N, C-alpha and C positions, 0 to 999 in steps of 0.2 A: 149515945143515941138512945132516946126513950121511945118505947113501943106502947101504944095505948090500945086497950082491949075494950070493945063494946059489943053487947049482944041484946037481942030481943027475941020474941017468939018466932020471928021470920028469918033472921040472919045473924051471923056472928062476924064481927069486924075487928081487924087489927090494923092500926095505922101509926105512922111516925112522921113528924114534920121534917126531920133531917136538917141540914144535908148530911150525907154520910160518905166517907172515903173508904169504907170497908165493904167487902162483899157481903151480901145478905142472902142467906139460904132459907127457903121456906119448906118445912116438912110437915106433913099431916099424918096423924095416926088415927085410922078409922076403926071404931069398935063395932060399927054396924053399917048397913047399906045406907047411902044418902040419896036424897032426891034433890033435884036442882043441879046447880053447877058451881064450880069454884072459879072465881075471877080475881085478877089482880091488875093494878095499874101503877105506873111510876112516872115521875117528871124529871126531865134533864134541864138544869138551869141554862139559861141563854147567856153563856159566858163567851166573850170574844177571845179569839186566838191571839196570843202575844209571843214575842220573841225577845231573847236577851243573850248577851255574851256571858257564858258561864266560865269565869276566870278562876283558875286554881292558883295556889301559891307557887313561887319559884322553887326549883329544886336546888340541890347543893352546887357549889362552884365546881367547875370542871378541873381545877388544879388545886393543889394543896398549898401553893405559895405563888406569889406573883400575880399576874393578870390572867383571868380565864373568862368563862362564860357560864350563864345560867339559862335554863329553859323552863317553861311552864305550859301546862295543857290548857287550851282555850277551845271551847266548843260552842256552836250556835244551838241553843235549846229552844224548843217550841213548847209553850204552855197552853193547854186546851182543857179548861176546867181543872180537874185534879190530875190530869195526865201531863207528864213532862217527858219530851222526847228529843234526842239529838238529831238535828237536821242539817242540811247543807249550809255552808257559810254564807252563800249568796242571799239567803232569806234574811239573815241578820244584817248584812250589808245594806240591803234594800230597806228594811224596816227600822233598823237601829242606827247604823253607821259603820264606819270602818272598824275592822278587827283590831283590838289592842295588840301591842307588841308581845310576842311570846319568847323573846330572847333579850338578855341584857348582859353587860360586862360585869365582872366582879373582881375586886382587887384585894388580895390577902397580903400577908407579910412578904417582903422581898426574899428571893431564893438565893441567898448568899451561900456559896459552898466552894470548897477547894476542888479544883480539877487537875488531875495529874496526867502527865504524858508518859510515854514509854522510856525506860532507861536506854541511853545510847551506848556506843562502844566504849571500851576501856580507854583511858587517855594515855596509856603506855603500851608498847609492843611486848615488853618483857618485865617480869617482876610485878610488884604491887602498884596499883594505881587507883583511880576513881572513875566511876561511871555516873553520869549526871542525867537529870530529867527536868522538865519544866513543871512547876507547880503554880497555878494561877488562881486567884480568888475571882469568881464569876457570879454574876446575877443572871441565871439562865445561860445564854451564850455570850453575854457581854462581859468583858473583863472590867473589874473594878479594883479599887485600892485594897491592898491586903488587910488593912485595918477593918474592913467591913465583914470579914469572916471571923467569927468568934471562936471557932474550934482551933486546936493546935495545928499549925501548919505541918504537913507531911514533909519528910526528908526530901531534899533535892539531890543528894548524892549517896552513893553506897560504895564500899570498897570492892575492888576486883583484883584478881591475881592471874596474870598471863603466863606464869611459869618462867623458867630460866631460858636464856638464849645462849647458844654455843656455836663455835665454828664447825662447819660441816663441809666436807669435800664431796662434790657430786659430779655426775656426768663424766666419768673417766673415759678417755679415748683408748684406742688400741695400743697394746704394748709395741715397742719399737722392734722387738725380736721375738722369735718363737721359743728360744732357749738360750742359755748362756748368760742371762742377765741384761735386762733393758730397762726402759722407763715408760711411764704413762702419765699423762697430764689431765687433771680435772679442773673443776671450777670451785673456788673456795667462797662460801657464803656464810653469813651470820643468820642462823635459823632458830625459830622458837622450838624448844625441845619439850614443851608442855603438852604436846599432843597434836597441835595443828600443823607443825612443821613449816609454817609460813616463813618466807625470807624477809628479814628486817634489815635495818640500816647497820653497817659495820660498827658504828659507835655503840650499839647495844651489846656487843660482845667484848668481854674482857680478855686480857692476855694478848700475846703476839699472834698475828694472823699466820697460820701454818703454810708451809710450802705446798703448792698445788701439784708438784711432781713427786711420784713415788716409784720405787723399784718394782720390777715385774719379771716373770719368767726367769727366775734365777737358777733353775736346774741346769746342770752341765749338759752340753750337747752330745757328749760321748767321745771315746777315743778314736773312732773312725772318721771324725770330722776333718775335712780338709778346708783350707782357707785360701781365698785369692781376692784380688781387688778388681772390681769392674772397671774397664777402661773408660766407659761412657760416663758413669756417674761418680766414680771414685769411691763407691761403697765397698765394704768388706763383706764377702759372703762365705759362710761356712757350709760345706756340703757333707751330709752323711752319706758316704758312698754306698753303704749297704741298703739303705731304704730310699735314697734320693731326696730326703728331707733337707730343707735349707733353713738357715737363720741369717738375718742381716743385721749388722751393727753399723750405726752411723758414726 
C-alpha cells in the first residue's frame, strides 16, 4: 500500500487509495501546540456477503489393511470483504447447495494372516503324545485358502508327556478281624502316576493286574484267647478273657 503526502500553508494531508487488508495505525508526534483539528476518514467497499463450502482433504484410512473409512473436515464459511468466518451449515445449504460428503470408504491390501487356536488336551492318557490346535489363514474374520498367507504356517501340533500309568489299589474296606490275621479288599485301578492321579483305562497299565485282597491285622490275639463257634451264624469268635476283646474269623 502506497501513502501519499501533500501539504500547503493551510494543512498537511496523507492519503492512500488502497484497498488494504492490513491494520493501519496513525501516530502523531507534536513538537509544538497546534491550532485547528485533526480529522480522518475512510471508505468500506460495498462487497456482497458470500458463502462457500470449505472442503479439506481426506485423512488417512482407518485401517492398515482391508476395507476401512476416511473422513474430512467441511465447514460453511462466510466471506464479507476481507473477512472469512465459519458459520452454520444451514447458510451454505440455502445459498450454495447440499453439503459434500465428509466420509468415504478406502481399500488397502487384503489382511491375510495366520490365526491360531488354543492347544487341546494330550491325545493319550499315559506316556508321550501330541497336543493339537487349529491354524487358519484368514482375511480379517473370513477363512481363506492357506496359499493366501505368505508367512510360514505356525505348528499345528506339539509333543506332550502325561507320565507313566501304574496299577493302584484304593478304597480298602475294613479288616475281617481285629487280630490273628484277616483280609481286606480294595479296588484295583489303572492310574496316572505323573501327578494327576487320574484313573485311566486298564489297557494303559502294563503287567498283570494285582489282587485286590490283602492280609491285615496279623498280630497274635494272645494266649488268653478262647474260641467258640456262634450257633446262629457259624462264625468262629475268639475272646480275650482278661480284657473282653474279641476277634472274628469267617
